[in-house]
N, CA, C, O and the ligand as a Tripos MOL2 file, in Angstrom:
@<TRIPOS>MOLECULE
protein
  277   275    70     0     0
PROTEIN
NO_CHARGES

@<TRIPOS>ATOM
      1 N         -13.5650    3.0020    2.6910 N.3       1 MET1
      2 CA        -12.8850    1.9240    1.9340 C.3       1 MET1
      3 C         -11.8880    1.1880    2.8210 C.2       1 MET1
      4 O         -11.9300   -0.0360    2.9400 O.2       1 MET1
      5 N         -10.9910    1.9510    3.4420 N.am      2 LEU2
      6 CA        -10.0040    1.2820    4.3080 C.3       2 LEU2
      7 C         -10.6730    0.6650    5.5310 C.2       2 LEU2
      8 O         -10.2440   -0.3740    6.0320 O.2       2 LEU2
      9 N         -11.7240    1.3180    5.9990 N.am      3 LYS3
     10 CA        -12.4390    0.7540    7.1510 C.3       3 LYS3
     11 C         -13.0870   -0.5810    6.7640 C.2       3 LYS3
     12 O         -13.1030   -1.5280    7.5510 O.2       3 LYS3
     13 N         -13.6190   -0.6380    5.5430 N.am      4 ASP4
     14 CA        -14.2080   -1.8950    5.0600 C.3       4 ASP4
     15 C         -13.1560   -2.9950    5.0050 C.2       4 ASP4
     16 O         -13.4370   -4.1550    5.3090 O.2       4 ASP4
     17 N         -11.9330   -2.6150    4.6100 N.am      5 LEU5
     18 CA        -10.8370   -3.5900    4.5640 C.3       5 LEU5
     19 C         -10.5060   -4.0600    5.9810 C.2       5 LEU5
     20 O         -10.3780   -5.2560    6.2430 O.2       5 LEU5
     21 N         -10.3710   -3.0960    6.8780 N.am      6 LEU6
     22 CA        -10.0130   -3.4340    8.2600 C.3       6 LEU6
     23 C         -11.1130   -4.2390    8.9390 C.2       6 LEU6
     24 O         -10.8380   -5.1020    9.7730 O.2       6 LEU6
     25 N         -12.3590   -3.9520    8.5790 N.am      7 ASP7
     26 CA        -13.4780   -4.6630    9.1950 C.3       7 ASP7
     27 C         -13.7270   -6.0260    8.5420 C.2       7 ASP7
     28 O         -14.5520   -6.8070    9.0150 O.2       7 ASP7
     29 N         -13.0000   -6.3050    7.4400 N.am      8 GLY8
     30 CA        -13.1110   -7.6210    6.8120 C.3       8 GLY8
     31 C         -14.2350   -7.7490    5.8060 C.2       8 GLY8
     32 O         -14.5340   -8.8600    5.3680 O.2       8 GLY8
     33 N         -14.8790   -6.6330    5.4180 N.am      9 TYR9
     34 CA        -15.9500   -6.7090    4.4230 C.3       9 TYR9
     35 C         -15.3950   -6.8660    3.0140 C.2       9 TYR9
     36 O         -16.0510   -7.4260    2.1360 O.2       9 TYR9
     37 N         -14.1780   -6.3630    2.8090 N.am     10 ILE10
     38 CA        -13.5260   -6.4950    1.5120 C.3      10 ILE10
     39 C         -12.0920   -6.9720    1.7520 C.2      10 ILE10
     40 O         -11.5990   -6.9300    2.8790 O.2      10 ILE10
     41 N         -11.4240   -7.4290    0.6800 N.am     11 VAL11
     42 CA        -10.0470   -7.9020    0.8230 C.3      11 VAL11
     43 C          -9.0960   -6.9530    0.1000 C.2      11 VAL11
     44 O          -9.5120   -6.0640   -0.6420 O.2      11 VAL11
     45 N          -7.8030   -7.1730    0.3430 N.am     12 GLN12
     46 CA         -6.7730   -6.2630   -0.1750 C.3      12 GLN12
     47 C          -6.8790   -6.0470   -1.6800 C.2      12 GLN12
     48 O          -6.7270   -4.9250   -2.1620 O.2      12 GLN12
     49 N          -7.1420   -7.1350   -2.4300 N.am     13 LYS13
     50 CA         -7.1600   -6.9630   -3.8830 C.3      13 LYS13
     51 C          -8.3250   -6.0760   -4.3340 C.2      13 LYS13
     52 O          -8.2300   -5.4200   -5.3720 O.2      13 LYS13
     53 N          -9.4100   -6.0470   -3.5750 N.am     14 ASP14
     54 CA        -10.5250   -5.1440   -3.8940 C.3      14 ASP14
     55 C         -10.0720   -3.6900   -3.7660 C.2      14 ASP14
     56 O         -10.3890   -2.8540   -4.6130 O.2      14 ASP14
     57 N          -9.3390   -3.4040   -2.7120 N.am     15 VAL15
     58 CA         -8.8560   -2.0410   -2.4840 C.3      15 VAL15
     59 C          -7.8870   -1.6460   -3.5890 C.2      15 VAL15
     60 O          -7.9550   -0.5370   -4.1200 O.2      15 VAL15
     61 N          -6.9750   -2.5730   -3.9340 N.am     16 LEU16
     62 CA         -5.9730   -2.2790   -4.9610 C.3      16 LEU16
     63 C          -6.6320   -2.0440   -6.3120 C.2      16 LEU16
     64 O          -6.2200   -1.1430   -7.0420 O.2      16 LEU16
     65 N          -7.6370   -2.8250   -6.6590 N.am     17 SER17
     66 CA         -8.2640   -2.6090   -7.9600 C.3      17 SER17
     67 C          -9.0890   -1.3260   -7.9350 C.2      17 SER17
     68 O          -9.1840   -0.6320   -8.9470 O.2      17 SER17
     69 N          -9.6850   -1.0050   -6.7940 N.am     18 TYR18
     70 CA        -10.4570    0.2390   -6.6780 C.3      18 TYR18
     71 C          -9.5690    1.4570   -6.9300 C.2      18 TYR18
     72 O          -9.9790    2.4030   -7.6030 O.2      18 TYR18
     73 N          -8.3650    1.4280   -6.3910 N.am     19 TYR19
     74 CA         -7.4400    2.5580   -6.5570 C.3      19 TYR19
     75 C          -6.5030    2.3810   -7.7550 C.2      19 TYR19
     76 O          -5.6010    3.1930   -7.9590 O.2      19 TYR19
     77 N          -6.7120    1.3250   -8.5480 N.am     20 ASN20
     78 CA         -5.8410    1.0430   -9.6850 C.3      20 ASN20
     79 C          -4.3830    1.0090   -9.2240 C.2      20 ASN20
     80 O          -3.5190    1.6620   -9.8090 O.2      20 ASN20
     81 N          -4.1290    0.2450   -8.1780 N.am     21 ALA21
     82 CA         -2.8250    0.2600   -7.5210 C.3      21 ALA21
     83 C          -2.1300   -1.1000   -7.5580 C.2      21 ALA21
     84 O          -2.7660   -2.1530   -7.5300 O.2      21 ALA21
     85 N          -0.8190   -1.0350   -7.6200 N.am     22 ASN22
     86 CA          0.0380   -2.2230   -7.5470 C.3      22 ASN22
     87 C           0.9870   -2.0700   -6.3640 C.2      22 ASN22
     88 O           1.3830   -0.9580   -6.0150 O.2      22 ASN22
     89 N           1.3450   -3.1830   -5.7550 N.am     23 ILE23
     90 CA          2.3240   -3.1410   -4.6710 C.3      23 ILE23
     91 C           3.5880   -3.8510   -5.1230 C.2      23 ILE23
     92 O           3.5200   -4.9210   -5.7280 O.2      23 ILE23
     93 N           4.7520   -3.2540   -4.8300 N.am     24 SER24
     94 CA          6.0370   -3.9300   -5.0320 C.3      24 SER24
     95 C           6.8160   -3.8650   -3.7290 C.2      24 SER24
     96 O           6.8040   -2.8560   -3.0230 O.2      24 SER24
     97 N           7.4930   -4.9640   -3.4310 N.am     25 TYR25
     98 CA          8.3360   -5.0260   -2.2360 C.3      25 TYR25
     99 C           9.7950   -4.9280   -2.6800 C.2      25 TYR25
    100 O          10.2910   -5.8000   -3.3940 O.2      25 TYR25
    101 N          10.4760   -3.8700   -2.2570 N.am     26 LYS26
    102 CA         11.8340   -3.5820   -2.7460 C.3      26 LYS26
    103 C          12.7750   -3.2830   -1.5840 C.2      26 LYS26
    104 O          12.3620   -2.9510   -0.4730 O.2      26 LYS26
    105 N          14.0600   -3.4200   -1.8990 N.am     27 LEU27
    106 CA         15.0910   -3.0060   -0.9450 C.3      27 LEU27
    107 C          15.1440   -1.4820   -0.9510 C.2      27 LEU27
    108 O          15.5070   -0.8670   -1.9540 O.2      27 LEU27
    109 N          14.7780   -0.8810    0.1750 N.am     28 LEU28
    110 CA         14.8000    0.5820    0.2990 C.3      28 LEU28
    111 C          15.7700    0.9570    1.4120 C.2      28 LEU28
    112 O          16.0570    0.1430    2.2900 O.2      28 LEU28
    113 N          16.2740    2.1860    1.3760 N.am     29 PRO29
    114 CA         17.1790    2.6180    2.4340 C.3      29 PRO29
    115 C          16.5290    2.5050    3.8140 C.2      29 PRO29
    116 O          15.3190    2.6720    3.9640 O.2      29 PRO29
    117 N          17.3540    2.2190    4.8060 N.am     30 MET30
    118 CA         16.8570    2.1160    6.1750 C.3      30 MET30
    119 C          16.1370    3.4110    6.5510 C.2      30 MET30
    120 O          16.6370    4.5000    6.2690 O.2      30 MET30
    121 N          14.9790    3.3030    7.1770 N.am     31 GLY31
    122 CA         14.2340    4.4870    7.5880 C.3      31 GLY31
    123 C          13.1280    4.8540    6.6160 C.2      31 GLY31
    124 O          12.2410    5.6430    6.9410 O.2      31 GLY31
    125 N          13.1850    4.2680    5.4040 N.am     32 ILE32
    126 CA         12.1040    4.5090    4.4440 C.3      32 ILE32
    127 C          11.2600    3.2400    4.3750 C.2      32 ILE32
    128 O          11.6970    2.2200    3.8420 O.2      32 ILE32
    129 N          10.0610    3.3120    4.9130 N.am     33 ASN33
    130 CA          9.2010    2.1290    4.9710 C.3      33 ASN33
    131 C           8.4560    1.9010    3.6640 C.2      33 ASN33
    132 O           8.1400    0.7680    3.3010 O.2      33 ASN33
    133 N           8.1810    3.0070    2.9600 N.am     34 GLY34
    134 CA          7.4620    2.8680    1.6960 C.3      34 GLY34
    135 C           7.1150    4.2290    1.1390 C.2      34 GLY34
    136 O           7.2640    5.2570    1.8010 O.2      34 GLY34
    137 N           6.6460    4.2080   -0.0960 N.am     35 PHE35
    138 CA          6.1910    5.4530   -0.7190 C.3      35 PHE35
    139 C           5.2720    5.1000   -1.8750 C.2      35 PHE35
    140 O           5.1840    3.9430   -2.2870 O.2      35 PHE35
    141 N           4.5880    6.1120   -2.3910 N.am     36 VAL36
    142 CA          3.6820    5.9010   -3.5190 C.3      36 VAL36
    143 C           4.0290    6.8530   -4.6450 C.2      36 VAL36
    144 O           4.5120    7.9600   -4.4060 O.2      36 VAL36
    145 N           3.7860    6.4270   -5.8560 N.am     37 PHE37
    146 CA          3.8660    7.3500   -6.9880 C.3      37 PHE37
    147 C           2.9120    6.8820   -8.0700 C.2      37 PHE37
    148 O           2.5820    5.7010   -8.1750 O.2      37 PHE37
    149 N           2.4760    7.8520   -8.8780 N.am     38 ASN38
    150 CA          1.5700    7.5320   -9.9720 C.3      38 ASN38
    151 C           2.3400    7.6090  -11.2760 C.2      38 ASN38
    152 O           3.0300    8.5900  -11.5520 O.2      38 ASN38
    153 N           2.2120    6.5570  -12.0730 N.am     39 TYR39
    154 CA          2.8500    6.5640  -13.3840 C.3      39 TYR39
    155 C           1.8450    6.0570  -14.4000 C.2      39 TYR39
    156 O           1.3420    4.9380  -14.2970 O.2      39 TYR39
    157 N           1.5590    6.9020  -15.3860 N.am     40 LYS40
    158 CA          0.6110    6.5650  -16.4520 C.3      40 LYS40
    159 C          -0.7110    6.0180  -15.9010 C.2      40 LYS40
    160 O          -1.2520    5.0270  -16.3920 O.2      40 LYS40
    161 N          -1.2030    6.6900  -14.8790 N.am     41 GLY41
    162 CA         -2.5150    6.3380  -14.3560 C.3      41 GLY41
    163 C          -2.5430    5.1710  -13.3940 C.2      41 GLY41
    164 O          -3.6040    4.8120  -12.8820 O.2      41 GLY41
    165 N          -1.3900    4.5740  -13.1430 N.am     42 ILE42
    166 CA         -1.3390    3.4660  -12.1870 C.3      42 ILE42
    167 C          -0.6730    3.9440  -10.9060 C.2      42 ILE42
    168 O           0.4010    4.5450  -10.9360 O.2      42 ILE42
    169 N          -1.3170    3.6730   -9.7930 N.am     43 ASN43
    170 CA         -0.7420    4.0100   -8.5000 C.3      43 ASN43
    171 C           0.1930    2.9010   -8.0670 C.2      43 ASN43
    172 O          -0.2300    1.7620   -7.8700 O.2      43 ASN43
    173 N           1.4510    3.2330   -7.9200 N.am     44 ASN44
    174 CA          2.4490    2.2460   -7.5020 C.3      44 ASN44
    175 C           2.7870    2.4570   -6.0360 C.2      44 ASN44
    176 O           3.1120    3.5630   -5.6050 O.2      44 ASN44
    177 N           2.7030    1.3730   -5.2860 N.am     45 ILE45
    178 CA          3.0350    1.4140   -3.8650 C.3      45 ILE45
    179 C           4.2930    0.5760   -3.6770 C.2      45 ILE45
    180 O           4.2990   -0.6170   -3.9780 O.2      45 ILE45
    181 N           5.3430    1.1930   -3.1850 N.am     46 ILE46
    182 CA          6.5980    0.4930   -2.9490 C.3      46 ILE46
    183 C           6.7720    0.3170   -1.4490 C.2      46 ILE46
    184 O           6.6860    1.2790   -0.6860 O.2      46 ILE46
    185 N           7.0160   -0.9150   -1.0350 N.am     47 ILE47
    186 CA          7.1720   -1.2240    0.3860 C.3      47 ILE47
    187 C           8.5760   -1.7910    0.6160 C.2      47 ILE47
    188 O           9.0600   -2.6140   -0.1610 O.2      47 ILE47
    189 N           9.2090   -1.3450    1.6770 N.am     48 ASN48
    190 CA         10.5410   -1.8440    2.0400 C.3      48 ASN48
    191 C          10.4830   -3.3380    2.3910 C.2      48 ASN48
    192 O           9.7300   -3.7390    3.2790 O.2      48 ASN48
    193 N          11.2690   -4.1490    1.7000 N.am     49 ASN49
    194 CA         11.1980   -5.5980    1.9280 C.3      49 ASN49
    195 C          12.0750   -6.0820    3.0890 C.2      49 ASN49
    196 O          12.1590   -7.2820    3.3480 O.2      49 ASN49
    197 N          12.7270   -5.1440    3.7850 N.am     50 THR50
    198 CA         13.5770   -5.5690    4.9090 C.3      50 THR50
    199 C          12.8950   -5.3490    6.2610 C.2      50 THR50
    200 O          13.4090   -5.7860    7.2900 O.2      50 THR50
    201 N          11.7480   -4.6790    6.2640 N.am     51 ILE51
    202 CA         11.0530   -4.4540    7.5390 C.3      51 ILE51
    203 C          10.1490   -5.6450    7.8520 C.2      51 ILE51
    204 O           9.8740   -6.4730    6.9840 O.2      51 ILE51
    205 N           9.6970   -5.7210    9.0810 N.am     52 SER52
    206 CA          8.8990   -6.8770    9.5060 C.3      52 SER52
    207 C           7.5600   -6.9280    8.7600 C.2      52 SER52
    208 O           7.0940   -5.9250    8.2190 O.2      52 SER52
    209 N           6.9620   -8.1060    8.7480 N.am     53 TYR53
    210 CA          5.6570   -8.2780    8.1030 C.3      53 TYR53
    211 C           4.6600   -7.2850    8.6770 C.2      53 TYR53
    212 O           3.9150   -6.6460    7.9340 O.2      53 TYR53
    213 N           4.6450   -7.1550   10.0070 N.am     54 TYR54
    214 CA          3.6990   -6.2410   10.6480 C.3      54 TYR54
    215 C           3.9200   -4.8130   10.1730 C.2      54 TYR54
    216 O           2.9670   -4.0930    9.8780 O.2      54 TYR54
    217 N           5.1950   -4.4060   10.1020 N.am     55 LYS55
    218 CA          5.5080   -3.0470    9.6550 C.3      55 LYS55
    219 C           5.1520   -2.8500    8.1820 C.2      55 LYS55
    220 O           4.7480   -1.7620    7.7730 O.2      55 LYS55
    221 N           5.3050   -3.9160    7.3860 N.am     56 GLN56
    222 CA          4.9140   -3.8280    5.9760 C.3      56 GLN56
    223 C           3.4120   -3.6000    5.8530 C.2      56 GLN56
    224 O           2.9630   -2.7890    5.0430 O.2      56 GLN56
    225 N           2.6330   -4.3280    6.6680 N.am     57 ARG57
    226 CA          1.1670   -4.1660    6.6250 C.3      57 ARG57
    227 C           0.7800   -2.7490    7.0520 C.2      57 ARG57
    228 O          -0.0850   -2.1140    6.4490 O.2      57 ARG57
    229 N           1.4390   -2.2760    8.1010 N.am     58 LYS58
    230 CA          1.1590   -0.9390    8.6120 C.3      58 LYS58
    231 C           1.5160    0.1170    7.5640 C.2      58 LYS58
    232 O           0.7850    1.0860    7.3630 O.2      58 LYS58
    233 N           2.6630   -0.0950    6.9000 N.am     59 THR59
    234 CA          3.1020    0.8400    5.8610 C.3      59 THR59
    235 C           2.1270    0.8450    4.6900 C.2      59 THR59
    236 O           1.8040    1.8980    4.1390 O.2      59 THR59
    237 N           1.6590   -0.3520    4.3170 N.am     60 LEU60
    238 CA          0.6960   -0.4450    3.2150 C.3      60 LEU60
    239 C          -0.5650    0.3560    3.5440 C.2      60 LEU60
    240 O          -1.0700    1.0900    2.6940 O.2      60 LEU60
    241 N          -1.0630    0.2240    4.7430 N.am     61 LEU61
    242 CA         -2.2490    0.9970    5.1490 C.3      61 LEU61
    243 C          -1.9680    2.4860    5.0900 C.2      61 LEU61
    244 O          -2.7940    3.2670    4.6170 O.2      61 LEU61
    245 N          -0.7930    2.8740    5.5740 N.am     62 HIS62
    246 CA         -0.4060    4.2850    5.5250 C.3      62 HIS62
    247 C          -0.4150    4.7810    4.0820 C.2      62 HIS62
    248 O          -0.9580    5.8470    3.7920 O.2      62 HIS62
    249 N           0.1880    4.0040    3.1760 N.am     63 GLU63
    250 CA          0.2870    4.4540    1.7940 C.3      63 GLU63
    251 C          -1.0960    4.4870    1.1360 C.2      63 GLU63
    252 O          -1.3870    5.3960    0.3580 O.2      63 GLU63
    253 N          -1.9350    3.5210    1.4370 N.am     64 LEU64
    254 CA         -3.2930    3.5250    0.8770 C.3      64 LEU64
    255 C          -4.0820    4.7350    1.3630 C.2      64 LEU64
    256 O          -4.9600    5.2420    0.6640 O.2      64 LEU64
    257 N          -3.7580    5.1900    2.5680 N.am     65 ALA65
    258 CA         -4.4660    6.3390    3.1310 C.3      65 ALA65
    259 C          -4.1590    7.6320    2.3690 C.2      65 ALA65
    260 O          -4.8460    8.6360    2.5590 O.2      65 ALA65
    261 N          -3.1330    7.6170    1.5080 N.am     66 HIS66
    262 CA         -2.8660    8.7930    0.6760 C.3      66 HIS66
    263 C          -3.9540    8.9680   -0.3800 C.2      66 HIS66
    264 O          -4.1740   10.0750   -0.8700 O.2      66 HIS66
    265 N          -4.6340    7.8750   -0.7300 N.am     67 TYR67
    266 CA         -5.6350    7.9480   -1.7840 C.3      67 TYR67
    267 C          -6.9680    8.3340   -1.1780 C.2      67 TYR67
    268 O          -7.4310    7.7400   -0.2040 O.2      67 TYR67
    269 N          -7.5630    9.3300   -1.7720 N.am     68 ARG68
    270 CA         -8.8620    9.7880   -1.2970 C.3      68 ARG68
    271 C          -9.8240    9.8390   -2.4700 C.2      68 ARG68
    272 O          -9.5370   10.4660   -3.4900 O.2      68 ARG68
    273 N         -10.9440    9.1900   -2.3270 N.am     69 THR69
    274 CA        -11.9940    9.3610   -3.3550 C.3      69 THR69
    275 C         -13.3390    9.3470   -2.6860 C.2      69 THR69
    276 O         -14.3640    9.4750   -3.3560 O.2      69 THR69
    277 ZN          3.3140    8.0070    2.8240 Zn       70 ZN70
@<TRIPOS>BOND
     1     1     2 1
     2     2     3 1
     3     3     4 2
     4     3     5 am
     5     5     6 1
     6     6     7 1
     7     7     8 2
     8     7     9 am
     9     9    10 1
    10    10    11 1
    11    11    12 2
    12    11    13 am
    13    13    14 1
    14    14    15 1
    15    15    16 2
    16    15    17 am
    17    17    18 1
    18    18    19 1
    19    19    20 2
    20    19    21 am
    21    21    22 1
    22    22    23 1
    23    23    24 2
    24    23    25 am
    25    25    26 1
    26    26    27 1
    27    27    28 2
    28    27    29 am
    29    29    30 1
    30    30    31 1
    31    31    32 2
    32    31    33 am
    33    33    34 1
    34    34    35 1
    35    35    36 2
    36    35    37 am
    37    37    38 1
    38    38    39 1
    39    39    40 2
    40    39    41 am
    41    41    42 1
    42    42    43 1
    43    43    44 2
    44    43    45 am
    45    45    46 1
    46    46    47 1
    47    47    48 2
    48    47    49 am
    49    49    50 1
    50    50    51 1
    51    51    52 2
    52    51    53 am
    53    53    54 1
    54    54    55 1
    55    55    56 2
    56    55    57 am
    57    57    58 1
    58    58    59 1
    59    59    60 2
    60    59    61 am
    61    61    62 1
    62    62    63 1
    63    63    64 2
    64    63    65 am
    65    65    66 1
    66    66    67 1
    67    67    68 2
    68    67    69 am
    69    69    70 1
    70    70    71 1
    71    71    72 2
    72    71    73 am
    73    73    74 1
    74    74    75 1
    75    75    76 2
    76    75    77 am
    77    77    78 1
    78    78    79 1
    79    79    80 2
    80    79    81 am
    81    81    82 1
    82    82    83 1
    83    83    84 2
    84    83    85 am
    85    85    86 1
    86    86    87 1
    87    87    88 2
    88    87    89 am
    89    89    90 1
    90    90    91 1
    91    91    92 2
    92    91    93 am
    93    93    94 1
    94    94    95 1
    95    95    96 2
    96    95    97 am
    97    97    98 1
    98    98    99 1
    99    99   100 2
   100    99   101 am
   101   101   102 1
   102   102   103 1
   103   103   104 2
   104   103   105 am
   105   105   106 1
   106   106   107 1
   107   107   108 2
   108   107   109 am
   109   109   110 1
   110   110   111 1
   111   111   112 2
   112   111   113 am
   113   113   114 1
   114   114   115 1
   115   115   116 2
   116   115   117 am
   117   117   118 1
   118   118   119 1
   119   119   120 2
   120   119   121 am
   121   121   122 1
   122   122   123 1
   123   123   124 2
   124   123   125 am
   125   125   126 1
   126   126   127 1
   127   127   128 2
   128   127   129 am
   129   129   130 1
   130   130   131 1
   131   131   132 2
   132   131   133 am
   133   133   134 1
   134   134   135 1
   135   135   136 2
   136   135   137 am
   137   137   138 1
   138   138   139 1
   139   139   140 2
   140   139   141 am
   141   141   142 1
   142   142   143 1
   143   143   144 2
   144   143   145 am
   145   145   146 1
   146   146   147 1
   147   147   148 2
   148   147   149 am
   149   149   150 1
   150   150   151 1
   151   151   152 2
   152   151   153 am
   153   153   154 1
   154   154   155 1
   155   155   156 2
   156   155   157 am
   157   157   158 1
   158   158   159 1
   159   159   160 2
   160   159   161 am
   161   161   162 1
   162   162   163 1
   163   163   164 2
   164   163   165 am
   165   165   166 1
   166   166   167 1
   167   167   168 2
   168   167   169 am
   169   169   170 1
   170   170   171 1
   171   171   172 2
   172   171   173 am
   173   173   174 1
   174   174   175 1
   175   175   176 2
   176   175   177 am
   177   177   178 1
   178   178   179 1
   179   179   180 2
   180   179   181 am
   181   181   182 1
   182   182   183 1
   183   183   184 2
   184   183   185 am
   185   185   186 1
   186   186   187 1
   187   187   188 2
   188   187   189 am
   189   189   190 1
   190   190   191 1
   191   191   192 2
   192   191   193 am
   193   193   194 1
   194   194   195 1
   195   195   196 2
   196   195   197 am
   197   197   198 1
   198   198   199 1
   199   199   200 2
   200   199   201 am
   201   201   202 1
   202   202   203 1
   203   203   204 2
   204   203   205 am
   205   205   206 1
   206   206   207 1
   207   207   208 2
   208   207   209 am
   209   209   210 1
   210   210   211 1
   211   211   212 2
   212   211   213 am
   213   213   214 1
   214   214   215 1
   215   215   216 2
   216   215   217 am
   217   217   218 1
   218   218   219 1
   219   219   220 2
   220   219   221 am
   221   221   222 1
   222   222   223 1
   223   223   224 2
   224   223   225 am
   225   225   226 1
   226   226   227 1
   227   227   228 2
   228   227   229 am
   229   229   230 1
   230   230   231 1
   231   231   232 2
   232   231   233 am
   233   233   234 1
   234   234   235 1
   235   235   236 2
   236   235   237 am
   237   237   238 1
   238   238   239 1
   239   239   240 2
   240   239   241 am
   241   241   242 1
   242   242   243 1
   243   243   244 2
   244   243   245 am
   245   245   246 1
   246   246   247 1
   247   247   248 2
   248   247   249 am
   249   249   250 1
   250   250   251 1
   251   251   252 2
   252   251   253 am
   253   253   254 1
   254   254   255 1
   255   255   256 2
   256   255   257 am
   257   257   258 1
   258   258   259 1
   259   259   260 2
   260   259   261 am
   261   261   262 1
   262   262   263 1
   263   263   264 2
   264   263   265 am
   265   265   266 1
   266   266   267 1
   267   267   268 2
   268   267   269 am
   269   269   270 1
   270   270   271 1
   271   271   272 2
   272   271   273 am
   273   273   274 1
   274   274   275 1
   275   275   276 2
@<TRIPOS>SUBSTRUCTURE
     1 MET1         2 RESIDUE 1 A MET
     2 LEU2         6 RESIDUE 1 A LEU
     3 LYS3        10 RESIDUE 1 A LYS
     4 ASP4        14 RESIDUE 1 A ASP
     5 LEU5        18 RESIDUE 1 A LEU
     6 LEU6        22 RESIDUE 1 A LEU
     7 ASP7        26 RESIDUE 1 A ASP
     8 GLY8        30 RESIDUE 1 A GLY
     9 TYR9        34 RESIDUE 1 A TYR
    10 ILE10       38 RESIDUE 1 A ILE
    11 VAL11       42 RESIDUE 1 A VAL
    12 GLN12       46 RESIDUE 1 A GLN
    13 LYS13       50 RESIDUE 1 A LYS
    14 ASP14       54 RESIDUE 1 A ASP
    15 VAL15       58 RESIDUE 1 A VAL
    16 LEU16       62 RESIDUE 1 A LEU
    17 SER17       66 RESIDUE 1 A SER
    18 TYR18       70 RESIDUE 1 A TYR
    19 TYR19       74 RESIDUE 1 A TYR
    20 ASN20       78 RESIDUE 1 A ASN
    21 ALA21       82 RESIDUE 1 A ALA
    22 ASN22       86 RESIDUE 1 A ASN
    23 ILE23       90 RESIDUE 1 A ILE
    24 SER24       94 RESIDUE 1 A SER
    25 TYR25       98 RESIDUE 1 A TYR
    26 LYS26      102 RESIDUE 1 A LYS
    27 LEU27      106 RESIDUE 1 A LEU
    28 LEU28      110 RESIDUE 1 A LEU
    29 PRO29      114 RESIDUE 1 A PRO
    30 MET30      118 RESIDUE 1 A MET
    31 GLY31      122 RESIDUE 1 A GLY
    32 ILE32      126 RESIDUE 1 A ILE
    33 ASN33      130 RESIDUE 1 A ASN
    34 GLY34      134 RESIDUE 1 A GLY
    35 PHE35      138 RESIDUE 1 A PHE
    36 VAL36      142 RESIDUE 1 A VAL
    37 PHE37      146 RESIDUE 1 A PHE
    38 ASN38      150 RESIDUE 1 A ASN
    39 TYR39      154 RESIDUE 1 A TYR
    40 LYS40      158 RESIDUE 1 A LYS
    41 GLY41      162 RESIDUE 1 A GLY
    42 ILE42      166 RESIDUE 1 A ILE
    43 ASN43      170 RESIDUE 1 A ASN
    44 ASN44      174 RESIDUE 1 A ASN
    45 ILE45      178 RESIDUE 1 A ILE
    46 ILE46      182 RESIDUE 1 A ILE
    47 ILE47      186 RESIDUE 1 A ILE
    48 ASN48      190 RESIDUE 1 A ASN
    49 ASN49      194 RESIDUE 1 A ASN
    50 THR50      198 RESIDUE 1 A THR
    51 ILE51      202 RESIDUE 1 A ILE
    52 SER52      206 RESIDUE 1 A SER
    53 TYR53      210 RESIDUE 1 A TYR
    54 TYR54      214 RESIDUE 1 A TYR
    55 LYS55      218 RESIDUE 1 A LYS
    56 GLN56      222 RESIDUE 1 A GLN
    57 ARG57      226 RESIDUE 1 A ARG
    58 LYS58      230 RESIDUE 1 A LYS
    59 THR59      234 RESIDUE 1 A THR
    60 LEU60      238 RESIDUE 1 A LEU
    61 LEU61      242 RESIDUE 1 A LEU
    62 HIS62      246 RESIDUE 1 A HIS
    63 GLU63      250 RESIDUE 1 A GLU
    64 LEU64      254 RESIDUE 1 A LEU
    65 ALA65      258 RESIDUE 1 A ALA
    66 HIS66      262 RESIDUE 1 A HIS
    67 TYR67      266 RESIDUE 1 A TYR
    68 ARG68      270 RESIDUE 1 A ARG
    69 THR69      274 RESIDUE 1 A THR
    70 ZN70       277 GROUP 0 **** ****
């Protein structure tokens, strides 16, 4: 799934709907790039909004990698 995203066969929203996931960009303490939690069947991905765009993308991939199906 993530390889398909990286290879350009699918787009981010396909991955998010596959994992029933939402992304929010929030002010998080320095050193915390992001985290995931499940609430009522929805996977929530929180990304630090103070880190660079590149780091946000990298963090998003890291958090998506927590999901395995
Ligand atoms: Zn993580």
